[in-house]
Backbone as CSV, one residue per row, in Angstrom:
resi,resn,N_x,N_y,N_z,CA_x,CA_y,CA_z,C_x,C_y,C_z
1,MET,-16.646,-10.042,-1.567,-15.316,-9.532,-1.866,-14.345,-10.688,-2.036
2,GLN,-13.359,-10.494,-2.882,-12.340,-11.503,-3.156,-10.973,-10.976,-2.720
3,ILE,-10.296,-11.749,-1.875,-8.951,-11.391,-1.411,-7.976,-12.464,-1.874
4,LEU,-6.816,-12.040,-2.335,-5.732,-12.969,-2.671,-4.579,-12.724,-1.717
5,ALA,-4.134,-13.776,-1.039,-2.973,-13.683,-0.161,-1.872,-14.553,-0.741
6,ALA,-0.698,-13.968,-0.940,0.444,-14.713,-1.477,1.324,-15.176,-0.322
7,THR,1.776,-16.422,-0.393,2.633,-16.950,0.667,3.816,-17.704,0.076
8,ASP,4.980,-17.503,0.684,6.144,-18.327,0.354,6.541,-19.186,1.557
9,PHE,5.599,-19.307,2.504,5.746,-20.107,3.723,6.783,-19.527,4.696
10,SER,7.152,-18.272,4.502,8.076,-17.613,5.422,7.299,-16.962,6.558
11,THR,8.025,-16.514,7.587,7.391,-15.790,8.687,6.738,-14.511,8.184
12,ARG,7.386,-13.842,7.235,6.842,-12.598,6.692,5.483,-12.837,6.032
13,SER,5.398,-13.885,5.225,4.123,-14.139,4.558,3.090,-14.742,5.503
14,GLN,3.562,-15.358,6.603,2.620,-15.864,7.616,1.834,-14.705,8.229
15,ARG,2.519,-13.593,8.494,1.835,-12.415,9.016,0.799,-11.906,8.015
16,ALA,1.177,-11.900,6.740,0.259,-11.436,5.701,-0.971,-12.339,5.621
17,LEU,-0.750,-13.631,5.752,-1.867,-14.574,5.676,-2.827,-14.375,6.847
18,ARG,-2.292,-14.123,8.031,-3.138,-13.886,9.188,-3.961,-12.611,9.014
19,ARG,-3.319,-11.560,8.482,-4.049,-10.306,8.255,-5.122,-10.508,7.190
20,ALA,-4.803,-11.250,6.141,-5.797,-11.521,5.100,-6.980,-12.287,5.669
21,GLY,-6.692,-13.255,6.540,-7.774,-14.010,7.168,-8.636,-13.135,8.045
22,GLN,-8.006,-12.239,8.786,-8.758,-11.327,9.649,-9.679,-10.437,8.821
23,LEU,-9.169,-9.899,7.701,-9.985,-9.060,6.830,-11.114,-9.865,6.195
24,ALA,-10.813,-11.099,5.799,-11.841,-11.941,5.189,-12.957,-12.242,6.186
25,GLN,-12.599,-12.484,7.438,-13.619,-12.706,8.465,-14.499,-11.481,8.635
26,ALA,-13.874,-10.295,8.659,-14.615,-9.055,8.916,-15.526,-8.671,7.761
27,THR,-15.154,-9.050,6.532,-15.907,-8.614,5.354,-16.648,-9.755,4.658
28,ALA,-16.601,-10.948,5.249,-17.230,-12.133,4.644,-16.693,-12.380,3.237
29,ALA,-15.393,-12.153,3.065,-14.773,-12.316,1.756,-14.302,-13.752,1.546
30,GLU,-14.128,-14.124,0.294,-13.464,-15.371,-0.041,-11.971,-15.097,-0.171
31,LEU,-11.164,-16.088,0.193,-9.720,-15.888,0.252,-9.007,-16.939,-0.584
32,ALA,-8.332,-16.485,-1.625,-7.456,-17.358,-2.406,-6.054,-17.263,-1.819
33,ILE,-5.486,-18.405,-1.437,-4.146,-18.433,-0.866,-3.208,-19.029,-1.911
34,VAL,-2.276,-18.206,-2.387,-1.479,-18.551,-3.556,-0.013,-18.747,-3.184
35,HIS,0.535,-19.854,-3.629,1.983,-20.063,-3.560,2.498,-20.259,-4.979
36,VAL,3.585,-19.557,-5.308,4.140,-19.629,-6.652,5.384,-20.512,-6.647
37,VAL,5.396,-21.489,-7.524,6.574,-22.327,-7.730,7.327,-21.767,-8.931
38,ASP,8.550,-21.344,-8.707,9.365,-20.755,-9.773,9.653,-21.810,-10.837
39,ASP,9.368,-21.478,-12.089,9.584,-22.450,-13.162,10.992,-22.412,-13.733
40,ASP,11.868,-21.617,-13.137,13.263,-21.532,-13.605,14.107,-22.613,-12.928
41,GLN,13.717,-23.861,-13.135,14.397,-25.029,-12.588,13.925,-26.249,-13.362
42,PRO,14.607,-27.377,-13.214,14.196,-28.569,-13.963,12.735,-28.932,-13.701
43,GLN,12.060,-29.437,-14.747,10.640,-29.743,-14.667,10.334,-30.730,-13.542
44,ARG,11.210,-31.693,-13.336,10.986,-32.677,-12.284,10.910,-32.006,-10.919
45,LEU,11.782,-31.023,-10.685,11.775,-30.307,-9.414,10.539,-29.411,-9.298
46,VAL,10.118,-28.827,-10.406,8.908,-28.011,-10.394,7.713,-28.845,-9.962
47,GLU,7.567,-30.041,-10.539,6.435,-30.912,-10.204,6.497,-31.362,-8.754
48,MET,7.701,-31.699,-8.286,7.866,-32.140,-6.905,7.520,-31.014,-5.928
49,GLU,8.013,-29.810,-6.234,7.747,-28.673,-5.354,6.272,-28.306,-5.362
50,ALA,5.621,-28.421,-6.508,4.201,-28.107,-6.594,3.379,-29.050,-5.717
51,ARG,3.690,-30.354,-5.759,2.964,-31.321,-4.928,3.166,-31.035,-3.447
52,GLU,4.408,-30.739,-3.058,4.697,-30.451,-1.665,4.017,-29.156,-1.222
53,SER,3.966,-28.196,-2.112,3.335,-26.917,-1.781,1.838,-27.080,-1.560
54,GLU,1.187,-27.932,-2.344,-0.243,-28.196,-2.142,-0.497,-28.782,-0.758
55,ARG,0.368,-29.691,-0.354,0.224,-30.286,0.975,0.424,-29.234,2.064
56,MET,1.440,-28.385,1.898,1.738,-27.373,2.903,0.628,-26.331,2.999
57,LEU,0.023,-25.970,1.869,-1.086,-25.017,1.896,-2.274,-25.581,2.675
58,THR,-2.566,-26.851,2.461,-3.676,-27.483,3.174,-3.423,-27.473,4.680
59,GLU,-2.190,-27.807,5.073,-1.842,-27.789,6.493,-1.898,-26.377,7.059
60,LEU,-1.462,-25.413,6.281,-1.436,-24.026,6.735,-2.841,-23.517,7.005
61,ILE,-3.774,-23.840,6.123,-5.154,-23.389,6.296,-5.745,-23.948,7.583
62,GLY,-5.391,-25.164,7.918,-5.907,-25.758,9.143,-5.236,-25.251,10.402
63,ALA,-4.037,-24.676,10.253,-3.264,-24.283,11.433,-3.428,-22.822,11.831
64,VAL,-3.854,-21.964,10.913,-3.923,-20.520,11.180,-5.315,-20.168,11.712
65,SER,-5.361,-19.646,12.932,-6.655,-19.398,13.584,-7.488,-18.372,12.830
66,GLU,-6.842,-17.381,12.209,-7.584,-16.337,11.494,-8.286,-16.863,10.243
67,LEU,-7.976,-18.099,9.837,-8.601,-18.665,8.643,-9.840,-19.497,8.967
68,ARG,-10.137,-19.644,10.265,-11.338,-20.378,10.640,-12.580,-19.644,10.135
69,ASP,-13.522,-20.400,9.622,-14.788,-19.857,9.108,-14.593,-18.959,7.893
70,VAL,-13.410,-19.026,7.255,-13.157,-18.274,6.030,-13.183,-19.250,4.852
71,ARG,-13.833,-18.851,3.775,-13.853,-19.692,2.577,-12.510,-19.550,1.864
72,CYS,-11.641,-20.544,2.055,-10.283,-20.501,1.531,-10.146,-21.374,0.288
73,HIS,-9.380,-20.883,-0.669,-9.131,-21.620,-1.904,-7.625,-21.662,-2.141
74,PRO,-6.965,-22.771,-1.799,-5.517,-22.857,-2.025,-5.198,-22.963,-3.509
75,ARG,-4.146,-22.256,-3.937,-3.730,-22.278,-5.333,-2.207,-22.395,-5.401
76,VAL,-1.726,-23.357,-6.164,-0.301,-23.444,-6.486,-0.156,-23.060,-7.947
77,VAL,0.654,-22.035,-8.213,0.793,-21.491,-9.559,2.255,-21.609,-9.981
78,ILE,2.481,-21.948,-11.230,3.833,-22.091,-11.766,4.201,-20.829,-12.533
79,GLY,5.406,-20.300,-12.297,5.855,-19.148,-13.072,6.736,-18.223,-12.263
80,ASP,6.960,-17.036,-12.816,7.693,-15.993,-12.106,6.812,-15.448,-10.990
81,PRO,7.346,-15.288,-9.772,6.491,-14.918,-8.634,5.604,-13.700,-8.871
82,PHE,6.170,-12.568,-9.277,5.335,-11.365,-9.363,4.328,-11.480,-10.506
83,ASP,4.739,-12.038,-11.645,3.834,-12.175,-12.775,2.707,-13.156,-12.453
84,ALA,3.043,-14.254,-11.763,2.029,-15.256,-11.419,1.008,-14.693,-10.436
85,ILE,1.466,-13.879,-9.502,0.543,-13.274,-8.537,-0.428,-12.339,-9.251
86,VAL,0.084,-11.512,-10.152,-0.782,-10.581,-10.889,-1.769,-11.346,-11.756
87,ARG,-1.303,-12.378,-12.469,-2.196,-13.157,-13.329,-3.297,-13.840,-12.522
88,THR,-2.916,-14.379,-11.372,-3.905,-15.066,-10.547,-4.913,-14.080,-9.975
89,ALA,-4.453,-12.896,-9.591,-5.370,-11.869,-9.079,-6.393,-11.477,-10.136
90,VAL,-5.956,-11.372,-11.381,-6.880,-11.054,-12.477,-7.882,-12.189,-12.665
91,ALA,-7.361,-13.424,-12.671,-8.238,-14.588,-12.874,-9.256,-14.736,-11.750
92,GLN,-8.843,-14.387,-10.535,-9.738,-14.505,-9.375,-10.620,-13.273,-9.189
93,THR,-10.462,-12.272,-10.067,-11.128,-10.972,-9.916,-10.965,-10.454,-8.482
94,ALA,-9.728,-10.470,-8.022,-9.427,-10.079,-6.640,-9.660,-8.586,-6.435
95,ASP,-10.200,-8.255,-5.277,-10.357,-6.853,-4.879,-9.139,-6.351,-4.122
96,LEU,-8.329,-7.281,-3.601,-7.191,-6.911,-2.771,-6.165,-8.036,-2.819
97,ILE,-4.888,-7.647,-2.925,-3.766,-8.583,-2.800,-3.071,-8.292,-1.475
98,VAL,-2.807,-9.331,-0.696,-2.115,-9.178,0.585,-0.799,-9.940,0.515
99,MET,0.289,-9.249,0.846,1.620,-9.845,0.765,2.448,-9.436,1.968
100,GLY,3.428,-10.255,2.300,4.382,-9.887,3.332,5.491,-9.042,2.745
101,ALA,6.183,-8.310,3.615,7.340,-7.538,3.176,8.462,-8.506,2.840
102,HIS,9.000,-8.411,1.648,10.013,-9.368,1.215,11.407,-8.937,1.649
103,ARG,12.260,-9.925,1.856,13.653,-9.648,2.177,14.273,-8.892,1.008
104,LYS,14.970,-7.829,1.303,15.489,-6.965,0.257,16.891,-7.407,-0.194
105,GLN,17.105,-7.345,-1.514,18.400,-7.626,-2.110,18.821,-6.359,-2.832
106,LEU,19.779,-5.631,-2.267,20.016,-4.240,-2.619,20.159,-3.996,-4.119
107,LEU,21.142,-4.622,-4.769,21.395,-4.306,-6.166,20.226,-4.698,-7.051
108,ARG,19.633,-5.865,-6.793,18.501,-6.312,-7.603,17.316,-5.380,-7.405
109,ASP,17.098,-4.942,-6.181,15.952,-4.087,-5.900,16.085,-2.725,-6.567
110,ILE,17.324,-2.214,-6.681,17.533,-0.901,-7.288,17.053,-0.905,-8.732
111,PHE,17.345,-1.986,-9.449,17.048,-2.014,-10.879,15.749,-2.737,-11.221
112,VAL,15.275,-3.608,-10.354,14.082,-4.399,-10.657,12.962,-4.127,-9.666
113,GLY,13.286,-4.045,-8.379,12.280,-3.868,-7.344,11.946,-5.185,-6.676
114,THR,11.448,-5.115,-5.466,11.018,-6.323,-4.776,9.763,-6.867,-5.446
115,THR,9.397,-8.084,-5.081,8.180,-8.676,-5.646,6.966,-7.798,-5.360
116,VAL,6.874,-7.267,-4.136,5.743,-6.394,-3.786,5.708,-5.180,-4.707
117,GLU,6.846,-4.529,-4.889,6.884,-3.333,-5.719,6.508,-3.646,-7.162
118,ARG,6.959,-4.791,-7.665,6.665,-5.156,-9.050,5.182,-5.497,-9.220
119,VAL,4.583,-6.106,-8.221,3.142,-6.382,-8.283,2.369,-5.066,-8.324
120,ILE,2.771,-4.106,-7.491,2.106,-2.800,-7.477,2.312,-2.076,-8.807
121,ARG,3.520,-2.157,-9.335,3.870,-1.412,-10.543,3.159,-1.944,-11.775
122,THR,2.968,-3.268,-11.853,2.446,-3.861,-13.076,0.963,-4.190,-13.010
123,GLY,0.394,-4.228,-11.823,-1.006,-4.606,-11.690,-1.911,-3.418,-11.457
124,HIS,-3.183,-3.717,-11.305,-4.182,-2.675,-11.036,-4.989,-3.015,-9.786
125,HIS,-4.393,-3.781,-8.881,-5.072,-4.174,-7.650,-4.468,-3.443,-6.456
126,PRO,-5.280,-3.047,-5.495,-4.720,-2.567,-4.228,-3.878,-3.680,-3.604
127,VAL,-2.715,-3.304,-3.090,-1.803,-4.282,-2.484,-1.539,-3.875,-1.046
128,LEU,-1.851,-4.775,-0.127,-1.584,-4.550,1.292,-0.289,-5.267,1.647
129,MET,0.752,-4.492,1.959,2.021,-5.065,2.388,2.047,-5.080,3.915
130,VAL,2.120,-6.275,4.471,2.044,-6.449,5.921,3.460,-6.540,6.478
131,ASN,3.813,-5.574,7.304,5.128,-5.526,7.931,5.125,-6.053,9.356
132,ASN,4.016,-5.863,10.052,4.007,-6.075,11.503,3.131,-7.250,11.917
133,GLU,3.281,-7.639,13.173,2.492,-8.735,13.728,1.007,-8.364,13.731
134,VAL,0.172,-9.363,13.626,-1.271,-9.144,13.543,-1.899,-9.368,14.910
135,ASN,-2.538,-8.343,15.420,-3.269,-8.458,16.682,-4.730,-8.077,16.447
136,LEU,-5.028,-6.803,16.562,-6.388,-6.319,16.384,-6.592,-5.800,14.966
137,PRO,-7.836,-5.574,14.556,-8.069,-4.854,13.299,-7.396,-3.486,13.347
138,TYR,-7.160,-2.913,12.187,-6.499,-1.605,12.140,-7.322,-0.571,12.911
139,GLU,-6.642,0.134,13.814,-7.324,1.127,14.646,-6.904,2.554,14.336
140,VAL,-5.671,2.734,13.868,-5.151,4.073,13.562,-4.590,4.031,12.142
141,VAL,-5.146,4.861,11.250,-4.772,4.836,9.835,-4.342,6.233,9.408
142,LEU,-3.237,6.304,8.692,-2.719,7.559,8.165,-2.747,7.483,6.641
143,SER,-3.298,8.506,5.993,-3.364,8.520,4.539,-2.820,9.830,3.981
144,PRO,-1.628,9.814,3.383,-1.105,11.015,2.729,-1.891,11.305,1.451
145,VAL,-2.208,12.564,1.231,-3.004,12.983,0.084,-2.288,14.131,-0.607
146,ASP,-2.175,14.045,-1.944,-1.510,15.120,-2.692,-2.466,15.831,-3.654
147,LEU,-3.758,15.724,-3.385,-4.805,16.377,-4.176,-4.891,15.816,-5.602
148,SER,-4.432,14.585,-5.786,-4.528,13.924,-7.083,-5.647,12.890,-7.050
149,ASP,-6.090,12.474,-8.244,-7.074,11.403,-8.322,-6.536,10.127,-7.697
150,ALA,-5.225,9.907,-7.837,-4.623,8.685,-7.295,-4.770,8.625,-5.777
151,SER,-4.572,9.750,-5.098,-4.663,9.733,-3.638,-6.106,9.606,-3.173
152,ALA,-7.038,10.197,-3.901,-8.452,10.029,-3.558,-8.884,8.584,-3.791
153,ASN,-8.398,7.994,-4.883,-8.736,6.608,-5.195,-8.213,5.662,-4.124
154,ALA,-7.064,5.990,-3.534,-6.504,5.132,-2.480,-7.431,5.069,-1.272
155,ILE,-7.968,6.211,-0.881,-8.876,6.226,0.273,-10.168,5.484,-0.062
156,ARG,-10.673,5.679,-1.271,-11.881,4.946,-1.678,-11.634,3.436,-1.634
157,ALA,-10.480,3.005,-2.131,-10.159,1.577,-2.129,-10.044,1.048,-0.711
158,ALA,-9.423,1.827,0.181,-9.303,1.409,1.582,-10.675,1.237,2.214
159,ARG,-11.589,2.124,1.871,-12.956,2.021,2.383,-13.647,0.790,1.800
160,THR,-13.447,0.531,0.517,-14.100,-0.600,-0.153,-13.663,-1.936,0.426
161,VAL,-12.352,-2.085,0.706,-11.849,-3.377,1.193,-11.940,-3.494,2.717
162,GLY,-12.423,-2.452,3.371,-12.743,-2.554,4.796,-11.608,-2.338,5.763
163,VAL,-10.475,-1.786,5.312,-9.342,-1.645,6.233,-9.444,-0.394,7.107
164,ILE,-10.350,0.523,6.777,-10.482,1.722,7.622,-11.786,1.724,8.406
165,ASP,-12.557,0.652,8.319,-13.809,0.581,9.074,-13.538,0.650,10.571
166,GLY,-14.120,1.634,11.236,-13.966,1.766,12.682,-12.631,2.318,13.126
167,ALA,-11.766,2.678,12.191,-10.438,3.182,12.552,-10.451,4.699,12.683
168,ARG,-9.481,5.212,13.438,-9.249,6.658,13.490,-8.378,7.022,12.299
169,LEU,-8.908,7.847,11.409,-8.232,8.170,10.152,-7.728,9.606,10.167
170,GLU,-6.448,9.763,9.834,-5.895,11.107,9.642,-5.456,11.241,8.189
171,ILE,-5.881,12.319,7.559,-5.467,12.631,6.190,-4.387,13.702,6.269
172,LEU,-3.255,13.402,5.653,-2.053,14.232,5.787,-1.677,14.814,4.431
173,HIS,-1.348,16.104,4.429,-0.927,16.760,3.189,0.343,17.562,3.437
174,ALA,1.305,17.410,2.535,2.567,18.154,2.627,2.527,19.343,1.674
175,PHE,3.057,20.472,2.122,3.115,21.634,1.236,4.449,22.345,1.413
176,LEU,4.862,23.028,0.352,6.106,23.810,0.374,5.765,25.253,0.023
177,PRO,5.861,26.173,0.991,5.587,27.593,0.702,6.691,28.166,-0.184
178,VAL,6.368,28.350,-1.451,7.404,28.634,-2.455,8.131,29.954,-2.211
179,GLY,7.475,30.898,-1.575,8.118,32.202,-1.385,8.965,32.316,-0.136
180,LYS,8.999,31.279,0.694,9.685,31.368,1.978,11.180,31.604,1.808
181,GLY,11.793,30.865,0.900,13.235,31.018,0.693,13.600,32.400,0.202
182,LYS,12.817,32.925,-0.726,13.100,34.255,-1.248,12.945,35.312,-0.167
183,MET,11.948,35.134,0.702,11.740,36.090,1.792,12.927,36.067,2.751
184,SER,13.438,34.867,3.011,14.597,34.767,3.903,15.817,35.425,3.275
185,MET,16.039,35.168,1.983,17.190,35.765,1.290,17.082,37.283,1.230
186,ALA,15.839,37.781,1.201,15.632,39.234,1.144,15.778,39.895,2.505
187,GLY,15.964,39.081,3.556,16.188,39.615,4.891,14.939,40.072,5.617
188,LEU,13.785,39.551,5.227,12.543,39.940,5.910,12.525,39.379,7.327
189,ASP,11.760,40.036,8.190,11.642,39.605,9.575,11.020,38.205,9.639
190,GLN,11.437,37.445,10.676,10.904,36.095,10.840,9.394,36.124,11.061
191,ALA,8.920,37.164,11.727,7.478,37.270,11.968,6.714,37.380,10.652
192,ASP,7.257,38.133,9.698,6.609,38.257,8.391,6.637,36.923,7.645
193,ILE,7.754,36.210,7.754,7.865,34.906,7.093,6.873,33.919,7.704
194,ASP,6.791,33.930,9.043,5.858,33.029,9.719,4.410,33.329,9.325
195,GLU,4.094,34.607,9.190,2.740,34.990,8.802,2.427,34.492,7.386
196,TYR,3.430,34.606,6.492,3.249,34.131,5.122,3.023,32.617,5.101
197,VAL,3.829,31.873,5.857,3.687,30.408,5.899,2.331,30.024,6.466
198,SER,1.901,30.735,7.507,0.595,30.458,8.107,-0.532,30.703,7.111
199,SER,-0.409,31.766,6.330,-1.410,32.072,5.321,-1.454,30.992,4.244
200,GLU,-0.272,30.539,3.828,-0.188,29.471,2.832,-0.798,28.172,3.366
201,ARG,-0.526,27.873,4.625,-1.065,26.657,5.243,-2.596,26.705,5.263
202,GLN,-3.157,27.869,5.590,-4.606,28.018,5.631,-5.212,27.821,4.245
203,GLU,-4.567,28.400,3.233,-5.070,28.250,1.867,-5.016,26.796,1.411
204,VAL,-3.910,26.111,1.728,-3.770,24.705,1.354,-4.800,23.852,2.088
205,THR,-5.064,24.163,3.354,-6.066,23.423,4.127,-7.451,23.569,3.500
206,GLU,-7.769,24.769,3.047,-9.055,24.979,2.376,-9.118,24.198,1.070
207,ASP,-8.007,24.174,0.333,-7.960,23.397,-0.910,-8.149,21.908,-0.620
208,LEU,-7.514,21.421,0.450,-7.631,20.011,0.825,-9.077,19.664,1.186
209,THR,-9.716,20.512,1.962,-11.113,20.287,2.347,-12.017,20.248,1.121
210,ALA,-11.814,21.186,0.193,-12.614,21.224,-1.025,-12.365,19.981,-1.876
211,PHE,-11.113,19.541,-1.951,-10.765,18.350,-2.730,-11.474,17.112,-2.182
212,LEU,-11.492,16.956,-0.877,-12.139,15.794,-0.267,-13.642,15.820,-0.525
213,LEU,-14.249,17.001,-0.444,-15.682,17.107,-0.710,-15.996,16.786,-2.166
214,GLU,-15.180,17.301,-3.083,-15.384,17.030,-4.507,-15.179,15.560,-4.837
215,SER,-14.353,14.878,-4.034,-14.052,13.457,-4.262,-14.994,12.543,-3.492
216,ASP,-16.038,13.106,-2.910,-17.015,12.340,-2.112,-16.350,11.650,-0.924
217,LEU,-15.400,12.340,-0.326,-14.694,11.789,0.826,-14.861,12.678,2.053
218,GLY,-15.879,13.510,2.038,-16.070,14.457,3.142,-16.720,13.849,4.365
219,GLY,-17.321,12.673,4.232,-18.050,12.099,5.354,-17.309,11.007,6.084
220,LEU,-15.990,10.989,5.998,-15.198,9.927,6.623,-14.953,10.138,8.115
221,GLY,-15.197,11.363,8.589,-14.882,11.665,9.983,-13.398,11.711,10.250
222,ALA,-12.617,11.978,9.207,-11.153,11.999,9.336,-10.690,13.353,9.865
223,SER,-9.565,13.334,10.571,-8.915,14.581,10.945,-7.947,14.968,9.828
224,LEU,-7.775,16.274,9.612,-6.900,16.763,8.551,-5.665,17.404,9.159
225,ARG,-4.534,17.161,8.531,-3.287,17.756,9.015,-2.465,18.196,7.813
226,VAL,-2.048,19.451,7.814,-1.234,20.012,6.741,0.112,20.392,7.329
227,GLU,1.202,19.809,6.772,2.540,20.022,7.315,3.473,20.559,6.235
228,GLU,4.345,21.448,6.639,5.330,22.005,5.723,6.475,21.017,5.526
229,GLY,6.863,20.820,4.261,8.005,19.954,3.984,7.799,19.125,2.739
230,GLY,8.833,18.375,2.362,8.731,17.458,1.241,7.839,16.276,1.585
231,ALA,7.330,15.607,0.550,6.325,14.566,0.758,6.835,13.442,1.658
232,PHE,7.983,12.842,1.319,8.450,11.714,2.121,8.817,12.162,3.532
233,GLU,9.420,13.326,3.651,9.791,13.856,4.974,8.557,14.002,5.861
234,VAL,7.476,14.537,5.306,6.248,14.751,6.078,5.585,13.419,6.419
235,ILE,5.574,12.489,5.460,4.971,11.174,5.721,5.746,10.436,6.809
236,SER,7.066,10.435,6.711,7.897,9.756,7.696,7.696,10.340,9.092
237,ALA,7.651,11.670,9.171,7.420,12.326,10.457,6.026,11.999,10.983
238,GLY,5.049,11.903,10.075,3.689,11.562,10.482,3.606,10.160,11.057
239,VAL,4.334,9.221,10.475,4.372,7.852,10.997,5.017,7.833,12.379
240,ASP,6.114,8.582,12.554,6.776,8.645,13.866,5.860,9.263,14.916
241,ARG,5.104,10.281,14.520,4.242,10.996,15.460,2.986,10.201,15.820
242,MET,2.353,9.637,14.818,1.042,9.038,15.007,1.101,7.549,15.344
243,ARG,2.194,6.885,14.950,2.333,5.433,15.143,1.113,4.694,14.598
244,PRO,0.787,4.898,13.305,-0.410,4.255,12.761,-0.221,2.754,12.598
245,ASP,-1.337,2.029,12.577,-1.302,0.610,12.255,-1.181,0.402,10.753
246,LEU,-1.664,1.398,9.997,-1.731,1.256,8.543,-1.507,2.607,7.880
247,LEU,-0.750,2.577,6.773,-0.556,3.746,5.924,-1.228,3.455,4.592
248,VAL,-2.108,4.351,4.160,-2.820,4.191,2.883,-2.274,5.219,1.912
249,ILE,-1.771,4.753,0.764,-1.137,5.686,-0.168,-1.442,5.283,-1.601
250,GLY,-1.699,6.275,-2.442,-1.914,6.028,-3.857,-0.605,6.083,-4.610
251,THR,-0.564,5.384,-5.731,0.624,5.428,-6.581,0.260,6.103,-7.889
252,HIS,1.262,6.664,-8.538,1.055,7.257,-9.850,1.542,6.286,-10.904
253,GLY,1.031,6.421,-12.104,1.242,5.407,-13.125,2.516,5.521,-13.912
254,ARG,3.533,6.128,-13.366,4.805,6.238,-14.076,5.408,4.852,-14.258
255,SER,6.028,4.631,-15.393,6.573,3.301,-15.654,7.896,3.427,-16.390
256,GLY,8.520,2.278,-16.632,9.746,2.243,-17.401,10.956,2.702,-16.631
257,LEU,12.026,3.054,-17.381,13.304,3.393,-16.755,13.190,4.605,-15.848
258,LEU,12.343,5.572,-16.202,12.199,6.763,-15.361,11.823,6.369,-13.951
259,LYS,10.861,5.441,-13.839,10.414,5.028,-12.513,11.492,4.200,-11.817
260,VAL,12.138,3.303,-12.553,13.143,2.433,-11.944,14.298,3.251,-11.386
261,LEU,14.761,4.230,-12.141,15.960,4.964,-11.749,15.660,6.094,-10.762
262,LEU,14.535,6.761,-10.925,14.226,7.895,-10.062,13.379,7.507,-8.859
263,GLY,12.646,6.423,-8.994,11.802,6.000,-7.886,10.598,6.908,-7.731
264,SER,9.923,6.788,-6.623,8.754,7.614,-6.329,8.603,7.675,-4.826
265,VAL,7.734,8.575,-4.379,7.483,8.669,-2.946,6.951,7.337,-2.409
266,THR,6.039,6.714,-3.170,5.474,5.444,-2.711,6.545,4.378,-2.569
267,GLU,7.455,4.278,-3.527,8.500,3.272,-3.433,9.420,3.544,-2.246
268,GLU,9.705,4.812,-1.978,10.529,5.145,-0.823,9.812,4.779,0.471
269,VAL,8.510,5.012,0.504,7.703,4.625,1.665,7.737,3.116,1.859
270,LEU,7.538,2.359,0.770,7.521,0.901,0.858,8.842,0.358,1.381
271,ARG,9.934,0.973,0.989,11.251,0.450,1.350,11.734,0.932,2.705
272,SER,11.194,2.036,3.207,11.814,2.687,4.370,10.996,2.643,5.652
273,LEU,9.672,2.578,5.569,8.848,2.746,6.760,8.335,1.406,7.273
274,ASN,8.491,1.201,8.565,8.090,-0.056,9.187,6.647,0.041,9.669
275,VAL,5.741,-0.028,8.719,4.307,0.054,9.005,3.595,-0.724,7.909
276,ASP,2.433,-1.291,8.203,1.646,-1.919,7.154,1.228,-0.831,6.157
277,ILE,1.285,-1.165,4.865,1.034,-0.163,3.827,0.052,-0.717,2.802
278,LEU,-1.030,0.023,2.578,-1.939,-0.276,1.477,-1.574,0.660,0.333
279,ALA,-1.016,0.103,-0.743,-0.636,0.888,-1.918,-1.647,0.617,-3.018
280,VAL,-2.215,1.685,-3.557,-3.308,1.545,-4.521,-2.885,2.155,-5.855
281,PRO,-2.692,1.316,-6.883,-2.350,1.841,-8.215,-3.527,2.577,-8.830
282,PRO,-3.268,3.330,-9.903,-4.367,4.040,-10.580,-5.391,3.061,-11.134
283,ASN,-6.619,3.523,-11.262,-7.624,2.731,-11.960,-7.213,2.554,-13.415
284,LYS,-7.689,1.473,-14.029,-7.354,1.219,-15.443,-7.781,2.371,-16.326
285,ARG,-8.869,3.026,-15.958,-9.395,4.103,-16.822,-8.591,5.386,-16.669
286,GLU,-7.740,5.454,-15.643,-6.986,6.690,-15.436,-5.779,6.724,-16.343
287,ASP,-5.287,7.886,-16.621,-4.075,8.057,-17.408,-2.909,7.534,-16.596
288,ILE,-2.195,6.531,-17.093,-1.102,5.935,-16.327,0.254,6.300,-16.910
289,THR,0.306,7.391,-17.641,1.567,7.796,-18.213,2.120,9.053,-17.582
290,GLY,1.381,9.616,-16.627,1.788,10.881,-16.015,2.858,10.701,-14.987
291,PRO,3.325,11.805,-14.319,4.402,11.715,-13.341,3.930,11.105,-12.048
């Protein structure tokens, strides 16, 4: 397996590098450690920064305990950070990109997105965004599923890169009983409304079970949980309840101004929840123009 870890030598990326090293140790993967030198500056400064970055990468590899016994390949790349990371991941045939949570700049993020979000949006690699300190391998994993190919692909990718090995996995699905509001407006008894919601929950649970079996995900030993509410509301509540080490979520291939202005559940999760997040874009063969 090939892992790419991006570092800007900050504390945030230090956590990501440690997690990447831990995963590489567990899976016998090779690890490319990439630092991007922004080329939007005088050439003399670019060359100077590149030389210094090579020295710092070498020192970093020797100083981080999680990188011991890992086959590390330091890379200094010139260019725009998000574009350079994606290009290098393609060149390295990376199976996983690991990045730290970047400091947010409100106005720029609204219209452009953070580097992590742009890497997820433009690439086809699973991206692990590391928010928290690295101690043990992931032990508790939460994966929201919306019965789409994208959500099934996210769990498959998590299994492939080894982040759910030995972990307690919960698969979470949000549903909205469409007739509940009309029943309330019609003045029906609460007991009748509760019975309707319970019936809907049972039907959705059966659909979820069938979806996992059809997606060859029935043998994970995961617990299933179906909660009433909007997607982000249910995911956020699930994180508060379960306190997972990792959230695994698929992204849909929406692009352009629609995505920038309206956002998505995944982008809201990336920006709002303080948990490590594995975000998995659609496969290249999947339709990436849908909602």
